[in-house]
C-alpha positions in Angstrom: 33.7 43.7 -1.2 36.0 40.6 -1.2 39.1 39.9 0.7 41.7 37.6 -0.2 44.2 36.5 2.8 46.8 33.7 3.1 46.1 31.2 6.0 49.9 31.8 7.0 50.8 35.2 5.9 53.9 35.9 4.0 55.5 38.9 3.0 57.1 37.3 -0.1 53.5 36.3 -1.7 51.9 38.9 -3.8 48.2 38.7 -4.0 45.2 39.8 -6.3 41.5 39.1 -6.3 39.5 40.1 -9.4 35.9 39.9 -10.1 34.6 39.2 -13.7 31.3 39.0 -15.2 30.0 35.7 -16.1 29.6 36.2 -19.9 30.4 34.4 -21.9 31.3 32.0 -19.2 34.8 31.4 -20.5 38.0 31.7 -18.5 39.7 32.4 -21.8 37.9 36.0 -22.2 39.0 37.1 -18.9 41.2 40.0 -19.3 42.2 42.9 -17.4 39.9 45.2 -19.3 36.6 43.6 -18.7 36.9 43.1 -14.6 34.2 44.7 -12.4 36.3 44.9 -9.4 39.8 44.4 -8.5 42.1 44.6 -5.4 44.5 46.6 -7.6 47.9 45.6 -8.4 49.5 42.7 -6.8 50.6 43.4 -3.2 51.9 41.3 -0.1 50.6 43.1 2.6 50.2 40.7 5.7 46.4 41.5 6.1 45.8 40.3 2.5 44.1 42.4 -0.4 40.8 43.6 -1.1 38.4 45.0 -3.4 36.6 48.3 -2.8 33.0 48.4 -2.0 31.4 47.8 -5.2 27.6 47.5 -6.2 27.0 44.8 -8.7 23.9 44.0 -10.5 22.1 40.8 -10.1 23.9 38.0 -12.0 26.8 35.5 -11.8 30.4 36.4 -11.4 33.8 34.7 -11.4 36.0 35.6 -8.5 39.7 34.8 -9.2 42.2 34.9 -6.4 45.7 34.7 -7.6 49.3 35.2 -6.8 52.1 37.2 -8.8 54.5 34.2 -9.4 53.2 31.1 -11.0 53.5 27.9 -9.1 53.1 29.2 -5.6 50.5 26.9 -3.5 49.3 27.9 -0.2 46.4 28.0 2.0 43.8 31.1 1.6 40.7 32.2 2.9 38.3 34.3 0.4 35.9 36.6 2.4 33.0 37.8 0.7 31.0 40.7 2.1 27.6 41.3 0.8 24.4 43.5 1.9 22.2 40.6 0.7 21.5 37.3 2.7 20.6 35.7 -0.7 24.2 35.8 -1.9 25.3 32.2 -3.2 29.0 31.6 -3.4 30.0 28.3 -5.3 33.4 27.3 -5.2 34.8 26.2 -8.6 38.4 24.8 -9.2 40.1 24.9 -12.7 
């Protein structure tokens, strides 16, 4: 499960978090049809948005936090829940 929350909650910012497999490791290949988990439609709850509990095979994945409206810049936190202590998160800015 992955939760995306704004540092300063705002009901005017709609959020989504989606997980994609790392093949072929191209941002351009990410489409709504090949994700492995998503928080669903964009939503603006004060508590943020979260993916459902999902079992993923060992591998690499892209976790993409986003806002509905382009150009919004605000602080956020991404909380990753895992049953494995060996899970490694590597931030990457595009």
